[in-house]
C-alpha positions as CSV (number, residue, x, y, z in Angstrom):
1,M,22.1,5.3,12.8
2,V,18.7,6.8,12.5
3,D,16.7,7.3,15.7
4,I,13.2,5.9,15.0
5,E,11.7,8.0,17.8
6,R,13.1,11.1,16.1
7,V,11.5,10.0,12.8
8,R,8.1,9.5,14.6
9,E,8.4,13.0,16.1
10,L,9.1,14.5,12.7
11,A,6.1,12.7,11.2
12,E,3.9,14.1,13.9
13,L,5.2,17.6,13.3
14,M,4.5,17.2,9.5
15,D,0.9,16.4,10.3
16,E,0.5,19.2,12.8
17,H,1.8,21.8,10.3
18,G,0.4,20.3,7.1
19,L,3.8,19.6,5.5
20,N,4.2,17.0,2.7
21,E,8.0,16.8,2.8
22,V,10.8,17.3,5.3
23,R,14.6,16.9,5.0
24,I,16.8,16.9,8.1
25,R,20.6,16.8,7.9
26,E,22.6,16.2,11.0
27,G,26.3,15.6,10.3
28,E,26.5,12.5,8.0
29,T,22.9,11.5,8.6
30,T,20.1,12.7,6.3
31,I,16.4,12.0,7.0
32,D,13.9,12.5,4.1
33,L,10.2,12.1,4.9
34,R,7.5,12.5,2.3
35,K,3.8,12.0,2.1
36,G,1.3,12.5,-0.8
37,S,-0.7,10.8,-3.4
38,A,1.9,8.1,-4.2
39,V,2.0,7.1,-0.5
40,A,-1.2,6.4,1.4
41,P,-1.5,7.8,4.9
42,G,1.7,7.1,6.7
43,Y,5.3,7.9,5.9
44,M,8.3,6.5,4.1
45,A,11.8,7.3,5.0
46,A,14.3,7.4,2.2
47,P,15.6,5.3,0.6
48,V,12.3,4.3,-1.0
49,A,11.9,0.7,-1.9
50,T,11.5,0.0,-5.6
51,P,9.4,-3.0,-6.8
52,T,11.3,-5.9,-8.4
53,P,10.2,-7.2,-11.8
54,A,7.5,-9.8,-11.6
55,A,8.3,-13.4,-12.6
56,A,7.1,-14.6,-16.0
57,V,3.4,-15.5,-16.0
58,P,2.2,-18.6,-18.0
59,A,0.5,-17.7,-21.3
60,A,-3.0,-19.1,-20.3
61,E,-2.9,-17.1,-17.0
62,A,-1.6,-13.9,-18.9
63,D,-4.6,-14.2,-21.3
64,A,-7.0,-14.5,-18.3
65,D,-5.4,-11.4,-16.7
66,E,-5.7,-9.3,-19.8
67,G,-7.8,-6.2,-19.1
68,L,-7.5,-6.5,-15.4
69,V,-6.3,-3.6,-13.3
70,P,-4.0,-4.2,-10.3
71,I,-4.5,-2.6,-6.9
72,R,-0.9,-1.9,-5.9
73,C,0.5,-1.6,-2.4
74,P,1.3,2.0,-1.6
75,M,3.9,1.2,1.1
76,V,6.0,-1.5,2.7
77,G,4.1,-3.3,5.4
78,T,1.8,-6.2,6.4
79,F,-1.3,-6.9,4.4
80,Y,-4.6,-7.6,6.3
81,T,-7.9,-8.6,4.6
82,A,-10.1,-7.2,7.5
83,S,-10.0,-4.5,10.1
84,D,-9.6,-7.1,12.9
85,P,-9.5,-10.9,13.2
86,E,-13.2,-11.2,14.1
87,S,-14.4,-9.0,11.1
88,P,-15.2,-10.3,7.7
89,P,-12.8,-9.5,4.8
90,F,-13.2,-6.1,3.1
91,V,-13.4,-7.9,-0.2
92,S,-13.1,-11.3,-1.8
93,I,-13.2,-12.7,-5.3
94,G,-16.4,-11.5,-7.0
95,S,-16.8,-8.4,-4.7
96,E,-17.9,-5.3,-6.5
97,V,-15.8,-2.2,-5.6
98,M,-16.0,1.5,-6.2
99,P,-12.9,3.8,-6.2
100,D,-13.5,4.8,-2.6
101,S,-14.2,1.2,-1.4
102,P,-11.8,-0.1,1.2
103,V,-10.1,-3.3,0.1
104,C,-7.5,-4.0,2.8
105,I,-5.4,-2.7,5.6
106,I,-1.6,-2.2,5.4
107,E,0.2,-2.0,8.7
108,A,3.3,0.1,8.5
109,M,5.3,1.3,11.5
110,K,2.4,0.4,13.9
111,V,0.0,2.5,11.8
112,F,-3.0,0.8,10.2
113,N,-3.7,2.3,6.7
114,E,-7.0,1.6,5.0
115,I,-6.3,1.1,1.3
116,K,-9.0,2.1,-1.3
117,A,-9.7,0.3,-4.6
118,E,-9.2,3.5,-6.7
119,V,-11.1,1.7,-9.5
120,A,-14.7,0.6,-10.1
121,G,-15.2,-3.1,-11.0
122,T,-15.1,-6.7,-9.7
123,I,-12.3,-8.3,-7.7
124,E,-11.1,-11.2,-10.0
125,R,-7.9,-12.4,-8.2
126,M,-6.3,-12.0,-4.8
127,L,-2.5,-12.0,-5.1
128,V,-1.5,-11.9,-1.5
129,Q,-2.6,-13.7,1.7
130,N,-3.7,-12.3,5.0
131,E,-0.8,-11.2,7.2
132,Q,1.7,-11.4,4.3
133,A,4.6,-8.9,4.2
134,V,4.1,-6.7,1.1
135,E,6.4,-4.3,-0.8
136,F,5.8,-0.8,-2.3
137,G,4.2,-1.2,-5.7
138,Q,3.4,-4.9,-5.3
139,P,0.1,-5.9,-6.9
140,L,-2.3,-7.0,-4.1
141,M,-5.4,-7.9,-6.2
142,L,-6.7,-7.7,-9.7
143,V,-9.9,-5.9,-10.7
144,R,-12.0,-6.3,-13.8
145,P,-13.0,-2.6,-14.4
146,K,-16.6,-1.7,-15.2
147,S,-17.1,-1.1,-18.9
């Protein structure tokens, strides 16, 4: 069994020493920690969750979604539309975003990670609700990119 406190200590050591990857083997137990561009601030312990294929989308909805760019969840966690319950949402349908615009918060292992749009455009669809559990790679919202 993996000691979560040990994983937290290793994650802190990674930050202190500027490491992007650590692998620890103790007997039969292996702990892999990685951080980088595919994972927003925070850490994922192996095994990494892989997204499941999306269900079929009705033809009319698929046509409406053509040309839209998904903002995908970079980690497993809980989706929040605002930084706290009293604050307005970061974005809503019709909001204009730039690549560095914050669009939501994902809480993972008691760490609140601000997620950026990484695309310039207009929010067309919200695909998840506030406080919903989300998976790695799951589309959170769709953006119509600026042309």
